[in-house]
PyMOL commands that place a pseudoatom at each C-alpha (Angstrom):
pseudoatom trace, name=CA, resn=MET, resi=1, chain=A, elem=C, hetatm=0, pos=[49.333, -53.503, -57.656]
pseudoatom trace, name=CA, resn=HIS, resi=2, chain=A, elem=C, hetatm=0, pos=[48.301, -51.897, -60.922]
pseudoatom trace, name=CA, resn=ASP, resi=3, chain=A, elem=C, hetatm=0, pos=[51.746, -50.319, -61.316]
pseudoatom trace, name=CA, resn=ILE, resi=4, chain=A, elem=C, hetatm=0, pos=[53.586, -53.618, -60.875]
pseudoatom trace, name=CA, resn=ILE, resi=5, chain=A, elem=C, hetatm=0, pos=[51.257, -55.379, -63.295]
pseudoatom trace, name=CA, resn=ASP, resi=6, chain=A, elem=C, hetatm=0, pos=[51.716, -52.573, -65.836]
pseudoatom trace, name=CA, resn=LEU, resi=7, chain=A, elem=C, hetatm=0, pos=[55.504, -52.668, -65.484]
pseudoatom trace, name=CA, resn=GLU, resi=8, chain=A, elem=C, hetatm=0, pos=[55.600, -56.430, -65.922]
pseudoatom trace, name=CA, resn=ALA, resi=9, chain=A, elem=C, hetatm=0, pos=[53.386, -56.158, -69.013]
pseudoatom trace, name=CA, resn=ARG, resi=10, chain=A, elem=C, hetatm=0, pos=[56.027, -53.804, -70.442]
pseudoatom trace, name=CA, resn=GLY, resi=11, chain=A, elem=C, hetatm=0, pos=[58.786, -56.301, -69.682]
pseudoatom trace, name=CA, resn=VAL, resi=12, chain=A, elem=C, hetatm=0, pos=[60.089, -54.491, -66.609]
pseudoatom trace, name=CA, resn=PRO, resi=13, chain=A, elem=C, hetatm=0, pos=[60.457, -56.822, -63.624]
pseudoatom trace, name=CA, resn=GLY, resi=14, chain=A, elem=C, hetatm=0, pos=[58.985, -55.549, -60.399]
pseudoatom trace, name=CA, resn=VAL, resi=15, chain=A, elem=C, hetatm=0, pos=[58.092, -56.478, -56.851]
pseudoatom trace, name=CA, resn=PHE, resi=16, chain=A, elem=C, hetatm=0, pos=[55.448, -54.787, -54.752]
pseudoatom trace, name=CA, resn=VAL, resi=17, chain=A, elem=C, hetatm=0, pos=[56.062, -54.163, -51.067]
pseudoatom trace, name=CA, resn=ALA, resi=18, chain=A, elem=C, hetatm=0, pos=[53.175, -53.992, -48.615]
pseudoatom trace, name=CA, resn=THR, resi=19, chain=A, elem=C, hetatm=0, pos=[52.677, -54.571, -44.922]
pseudoatom trace, name=CA, resn=THR, resi=20, chain=A, elem=C, hetatm=0, pos=[51.398, -57.840, -43.521]
pseudoatom trace, name=CA, resn=GLU, resi=21, chain=A, elem=C, hetatm=0, pos=[48.036, -56.174, -42.919]
pseudoatom trace, name=CA, resn=PHE, resi=22, chain=A, elem=C, hetatm=0, pos=[47.430, -56.251, -46.677]
pseudoatom trace, name=CA, resn=VAL, resi=23, chain=A, elem=C, hetatm=0, pos=[48.277, -59.867, -47.552]
pseudoatom trace, name=CA, resn=ASP, resi=24, chain=A, elem=C, hetatm=0, pos=[44.666, -60.906, -48.162]
pseudoatom trace, name=CA, resn=GLY, resi=25, chain=A, elem=C, hetatm=0, pos=[43.807, -57.707, -50.010]
pseudoatom trace, name=CA, resn=ALA, resi=26, chain=A, elem=C, hetatm=0, pos=[46.828, -57.987, -52.290]
pseudoatom trace, name=CA, resn=GLU, resi=27, chain=A, elem=C, hetatm=0, pos=[46.103, -61.625, -53.086]
pseudoatom trace, name=CA, resn=HIS, resi=28, chain=A, elem=C, hetatm=0, pos=[42.452, -60.895, -53.857]
pseudoatom trace, name=CA, resn=GLN, resi=29, chain=A, elem=C, hetatm=0, pos=[43.295, -57.881, -56.010]
pseudoatom trace, name=CA, resn=ALA, resi=30, chain=A, elem=C, hetatm=0, pos=[45.934, -59.812, -57.949]
pseudoatom trace, name=CA, resn=ARG, resi=31, chain=A, elem=C, hetatm=0, pos=[43.454, -62.620, -58.645]
pseudoatom trace, name=CA, resn=ALA, resi=32, chain=A, elem=C, hetatm=0, pos=[40.787, -60.123, -59.698]
pseudoatom trace, name=CA, resn=LEU, resi=33, chain=A, elem=C, hetatm=0, pos=[43.262, -58.576, -62.136]
pseudoatom trace, name=CA, resn=GLY, resi=34, chain=A, elem=C, hetatm=0, pos=[44.376, -61.978, -63.435]
pseudoatom trace, name=CA, resn=ALA, resi=35, chain=A, elem=C, hetatm=0, pos=[47.959, -61.482, -62.336]
pseudoatom trace, name=CA, resn=GLU, resi=36, chain=A, elem=C, hetatm=0, pos=[50.523, -63.090, -60.064]
pseudoatom trace, name=CA, resn=PRO, resi=37, chain=A, elem=C, hetatm=0, pos=[52.955, -60.286, -59.252]
pseudoatom trace, name=CA, resn=ALA, resi=38, chain=A, elem=C, hetatm=0, pos=[55.867, -60.874, -56.928]
pseudoatom trace, name=CA, resn=GLY, resi=39, chain=A, elem=C, hetatm=0, pos=[55.371, -59.331, -53.515]
pseudoatom trace, name=CA, resn=VAL, resi=40, chain=A, elem=C, hetatm=0, pos=[57.201, -58.874, -50.249]
pseudoatom trace, name=CA, resn=TYR, resi=41, chain=A, elem=C, hetatm=0, pos=[55.390, -58.174, -47.008]
pseudoatom trace, name=CA, resn=VAL, resi=42, chain=A, elem=C, hetatm=0, pos=[56.926, -56.164, -44.193]
pseudoatom trace, name=CA, resn=GLU, resi=43, chain=A, elem=C, hetatm=0, pos=[55.818, -55.592, -40.625]
pseudoatom trace, name=CA, resn=HIS, resi=44, chain=A, elem=C, hetatm=0, pos=[52.759, -53.454, -39.898]
pseudoatom trace, name=CA, resn=PRO, resi=45, chain=A, elem=C, hetatm=0, pos=[52.190, -50.603, -39.207]
pseudoatom trace, name=CA, resn=ILE, resi=46, chain=A, elem=C, hetatm=0, pos=[54.666, -48.299, -40.913]
pseudoatom trace, name=CA, resn=GLN, resi=47, chain=A, elem=C, hetatm=0, pos=[52.949, -44.899, -40.871]
pseudoatom trace, name=CA, resn=ASP, resi=48, chain=A, elem=C, hetatm=0, pos=[54.385, -43.753, -37.533]
pseudoatom trace, name=CA, resn=ARG, resi=49, chain=A, elem=C, hetatm=0, pos=[57.892, -45.153, -38.011]
pseudoatom trace, name=CA, resn=THR, resi=50, chain=A, elem=C, hetatm=0, pos=[60.994, -43.026, -37.746]
pseudoatom trace, name=CA, resn=ASP, resi=51, chain=A, elem=C, hetatm=0, pos=[63.399, -42.789, -40.669]
pseudoatom trace, name=CA, resn=ALA, resi=52, chain=A, elem=C, hetatm=0, pos=[65.764, -45.135, -38.840]
pseudoatom trace, name=CA, resn=GLU, resi=53, chain=A, elem=C, hetatm=0, pos=[62.990, -47.690, -38.312]
pseudoatom trace, name=CA, resn=MET, resi=54, chain=A, elem=C, hetatm=0, pos=[61.993, -47.468, -41.988]
pseudoatom trace, name=CA, resn=ASP, resi=55, chain=A, elem=C, hetatm=0, pos=[65.629, -47.975, -42.993]
pseudoatom trace, name=CA, resn=ALA, resi=56, chain=A, elem=C, hetatm=0, pos=[65.766, -51.095, -40.822]
pseudoatom trace, name=CA, resn=ILE, resi=57, chain=A, elem=C, hetatm=0, pos=[62.533, -52.455, -42.326]
pseudoatom trace, name=CA, resn=ALA, resi=58, chain=A, elem=C, hetatm=0, pos=[63.883, -51.835, -45.833]
pseudoatom trace, name=CA, resn=ASP, resi=59, chain=A, elem=C, hetatm=0, pos=[67.197, -53.481, -44.961]
pseudoatom trace, name=CA, resn=ARG, resi=60, chain=A, elem=C, hetatm=0, pos=[65.387, -56.583, -43.678]
pseudoatom trace, name=CA, resn=ALA, resi=61, chain=A, elem=C, hetatm=0, pos=[63.215, -56.785, -46.822]
pseudoatom trace, name=CA, resn=PHE, resi=62, chain=A, elem=C, hetatm=0, pos=[65.990, -56.105, -49.339]
pseudoatom trace, name=CA, resn=ALA, resi=63, chain=A, elem=C, hetatm=0, pos=[67.143, -59.711, -49.786]
pseudoatom trace, name=CA, resn=GLN, resi=64, chain=A, elem=C, hetatm=0, pos=[63.560, -60.863, -50.392]
pseudoatom trace, name=CA, resn=VAL, resi=65, chain=A, elem=C, hetatm=0, pos=[62.957, -58.107, -52.947]
pseudoatom trace, name=CA, resn=LEU, resi=66, chain=A, elem=C, hetatm=0, pos=[66.190, -58.913, -54.753]
pseudoatom trace, name=CA, resn=ALA, resi=67, chain=A, elem=C, hetatm=0, pos=[65.427, -62.637, -54.771]
pseudoatom trace, name=CA, resn=ALA, resi=68, chain=A, elem=C, hetatm=0, pos=[61.973, -61.992, -56.219]
pseudoatom trace, name=CA, resn=LEU, resi=69, chain=A, elem=C, hetatm=0, pos=[63.446, -59.778, -58.945]
pseudoatom trace, name=CA, resn=VAL, resi=70, chain=A, elem=C, hetatm=0, pos=[65.981, -62.331, -60.142]
pseudoatom trace, name=CA, resn=LYS, resi=71, chain=A, elem=C, hetatm=0, pos=[63.774, -65.414, -59.733]
pseudoatom trace, name=CA, resn=PRO, resi=72, chain=A, elem=C, hetatm=0, pos=[63.293, -67.202, -63.068]
pseudoatom trace, name=CA, resn=ALA, resi=73, chain=A, elem=C, hetatm=0, pos=[59.798, -66.787, -64.504]
for i in range(1, 73): cmd.bond("trace and resi %d" % i, "trace and resi %d" % (i + 1))
show_as sticks, trace
zoom trace
């Protein structure tokens, strides 16, 4: 969260990616930091996923990440 906020403050567009387990935490942290960063949530958990499963998760999230990056401010 801090990295995305820092990048945006420098004029670099960014999107954070987190699992659905962290929706509430991300929203609370963003509010506490006074920011509204773009975010994409993927399925949880990811820690025990194979490389192929991670590739599939990334492929499914790619369009959302791209859309968030090019969305007008």
